Backbone as CSV, one residue per row, in Angstrom:
resi,resn,N_x,N_y,N_z,CA_x,CA_y,CA_z,C_x,C_y,C_z
1,MET,56.472,-39.008,129.392,55.501,-38.971,128.324,55.070,-40.413,128.045
2,ASP,53.783,-40.618,128.036,53.292,-41.956,127.776,53.111,-42.180,126.270
3,TYR,52.798,-43.404,125.928,52.692,-43.781,124.518,51.531,-43.078,123.815
4,GLN,50.460,-42.853,124.528,49.295,-42.192,123.922,49.648,-40.758,123.501
5,ALA,50.343,-40.031,124.305,50.731,-38.659,123.977,51.691,-38.643,122.788
6,ALA,52.638,-39.587,122.760,53.584,-39.671,121.640,52.843,-40.010,120.346
7,PHE,51.887,-40.925,120.454,51.090,-41.298,119.284,50.273,-40.111,118.790
8,ASN,49.671,-39.357,119.714,48.878,-38.175,119.333,49.750,-37.118,118.649
9,ILE,50.949,-36.920,119.139,51.858,-35.951,118.522,52.265,-36.419,117.124
10,ALA,52.577,-37.710,117.016,52.957,-38.257,115.705,51.809,-38.135,114.706
11,MET,50.601,-38.407,115.141,49.433,-38.302,114.258,49.182,-36.842,113.863
12,ALA,49.389,-35.915,114.776,49.212,-34.497,114.468,50.224,-34.045,113.419
13,ILE,51.459,-34.491,113.576,52.492,-34.141,112.592,52.158,-34.754,111.237
14,ALA,51.731,-36.012,111.228,51.370,-36.678,109.976,50.165,-35.989,109.320
15,ALA,49.190,-35.596,110.102,48.011,-34.915,109.564,48.384,-33.543,109.007
16,ALA,49.276,-32.836,109.698,49.715,-31.530,109.203,50.462,-31.683,107.881
17,PHE,51.335,-32.674,107.800,52.066,-32.920,106.563,51.123,-33.330,105.440
18,GLY,50.157,-34.189,105.755,49.167,-34.596,104.750,48.337,-33.421,104.273
19,GLY,47.924,-32.560,105.178,47.144,-31.381,104.799,47.958,-30.431,103.939
20,TRP,49.220,-30.233,104.297,50.095,-29.369,103.495,50.285,-29.943,102.096
21,THR,50.453,-31.269,102.014,50.629,-31.923,100.712,49.383,-31.773,99.853
22,LEU,48.220,-32.012,100.427,46.980,-31.872,99.670,46.759,-30.438,99.214
23,ARG,47.073,-29.475,100.064,46.931,-28.059,99.694,47.885,-27.702,98.553
24,SER,49.082,-28.233,98.605,50.058,-27.989,97.546,49.584,-28.566,96.220
25,ILE,49.049,-29.770,96.241,48.538,-30.403,95.027,47.347,-29.621,94.484
26,THR,46.453,-29.192,95.357,45.288,-28.426,94.933,45.702,-27.111,94.283
27,THR,46.643,-26.425,94.877,47.123,-25.161,94.320,47.773,-25.385,92.957
28,SER,48.541,-26.442,92.826,49.189,-26.749,91.551,48.152,-27.050,90.470
29,LEU,47.117,-27.790,90.815,46.066,-28.097,89.844,45.307,-26.836,89.422
30,GLU,45.040,-25.953,90.369,44.356,-24.701,90.028,45.207,-23.855,89.095
31,ASN,46.508,-23.786,89.360,47.409,-23.035,88.486,47.468,-23.657,87.093
32,LEU,47.481,-24.979,87.032,47.512,-25.677,85.754,46.241,-25.407,84.953
33,GLN,45.096,-25.436,85.603,43.837,-25.154,84.925,43.797,-23.715,84.419
34,ARG,44.275,-22.766,85.212,44.309,-21.368,84.794,45.228,-21.183,83.587
35,ASP,46.398,-21.809,83.636,47.331,-21.707,82.518,46.755,-22.335,81.262
36,HIS,46.044,-23.429,81.422,45.431,-24.097,80.272,44.388,-23.199,79.614
37,LYS,43.569,-22.539,80.411,42.561,-21.629,79.858,43.218,-20.465,79.134
38,GLU,44.301,-19.921,79.702,45.014,-18.829,79.050,45.664,-19.293,77.751
39,MET,46.177,-20.507,77.757,46.861,-21.036,76.591,45.891,-21.276,75.438
40,MET,44.663,-21.632,75.740,43.676,-21.875,74.695,43.419,-20.610,73.882
41,ASN,43.542,-19.449,74.487,43.305,-18.199,73.782,44.512,-17.757,72.970
42,GLN,45.677,-18.287,73.240,46.895,-17.839,72.573,47.234,-18.656,71.334
43,PHE,46.822,-19.885,71.265,47.206,-20.743,70.167,46.138,-20.775,69.079
44,VAL,46.571,-21.129,67.880,45.676,-21.187,66.730,44.855,-22.464,66.814
45,ARG,43.595,-22.316,66.517,42.733,-23.501,66.506,43.032,-24.343,65.284
46,ARG,42.732,-25.612,65.350,43.034,-26.536,64.264,42.279,-26.169,62.987
47,ASP,41.027,-25.765,63.088,40.250,-25.407,61.906,40.850,-24.201,61.192
48,ASP,41.236,-23.194,61.963,41.856,-22.011,61.373,43.175,-22.369,60.709
49,TYR,43.930,-23.228,61.339,45.218,-23.644,60.799,45.030,-24.409,59.493
50,LYS,44.032,-25.297,59.447,43.769,-26.063,58.234,43.397,-25.155,57.075
51,SER,42.521,-24.189,57.323,42.100,-23.307,56.235,43.274,-22.452,55.759
52,ALA,44.135,-22.014,56.656,45.310,-21.232,56.263,46.265,-22.084,55.439
53,LEU,46.458,-23.327,55.836,47.336,-24.219,55.073,46.781,-24.506,53.687
54,GLU,45.476,-24.667,53.575,44.871,-24.912,52.266,45.090,-23.728,51.335
55,ARG,44.947,-22.515,51.864,45.190,-21.328,51.047,46.646,-21.260,50.604
56,ILE,47.555,-21.574,51.503,48.977,-21.554,51.154,49.279,-22.602,50.092
57,GLU,48.695,-23.778,50.216,48.912,-24.827,49.229,48.384,-24.406,47.857
58,GLN,47.234,-23.743,47.825,46.689,-23.262,46.553,47.622,-22.244,45.904
59,ILE,48.135,-21.340,46.708,49.041,-20.322,46.183,50.324,-20.972,45.670
60,LEU,50.869,-21.909,46.413,52.079,-22.592,45.975,51.847,-23.402,44.708
61,THR,50.683,-24.012,44.596,50.351,-24.761,43.385,50.308,-23.832,42.183
62,ARG,49.704,-22.670,42.344,49.662,-21.696,41.245,51.070,-21.248,40.869
63,ILE,51.917,-21.020,41.845,53.295,-20.604,41.569,54.040,-21.699,40.810
64,TRP,53.895,-22.955,41.253,54.570,-24.054,40.566,54.053,-24.200,39.143
65,ASP,52.748,-24.037,38.941,52.197,-24.120,37.583,52.780,-23.033,36.694
66,LYS,52.886,-21.833,37.213,53.459,-20.736,36.430,54.934,-21.001,36.116
67,LEU,55.649,-21.553,37.088,57.060,-21.888,36.833,57.194,-22.973,35.778
68,ASP,56.295,-23.953,35.800,56.324,-25.002,34.788,56.042,-24.442,33.406
69,GLU,55.088,-23.499,33.311,54.782,-22.868,32.027,55.987,-22.090,31.507
70,LYS,56.677,-21.403,32.399,57.867,-20.658,32.019,58.976,-21.590,31.545
71,ALA,59.122,-22.702,32.224,60.170,-23.652,31.859,59.882,-24.307,30.506
72,ASP,58.606,-24.481,30.165,58.229,-25.095,28.894,58.536,-24.199,27.718
73,LYS,58.549,-22.894,27.925,58.744,-21.965,26.814,60.164,-21.861,26.388
């Protein structure tokens, strides 16, 4: 076997490994993007969370005010 044939075999192996690596990375990125899109539908948006927290704070404030009135009596 001459050097050219050995070099061609080595380059073919390196190219196959490089192609497999790139395909693996591409598949991982596609899975990550799909999971991200699914996750966006499952979690609460920040605006919705803020409005819910404001309502809870208002209710808690009313409860504390009523407790203070009771304690004053």
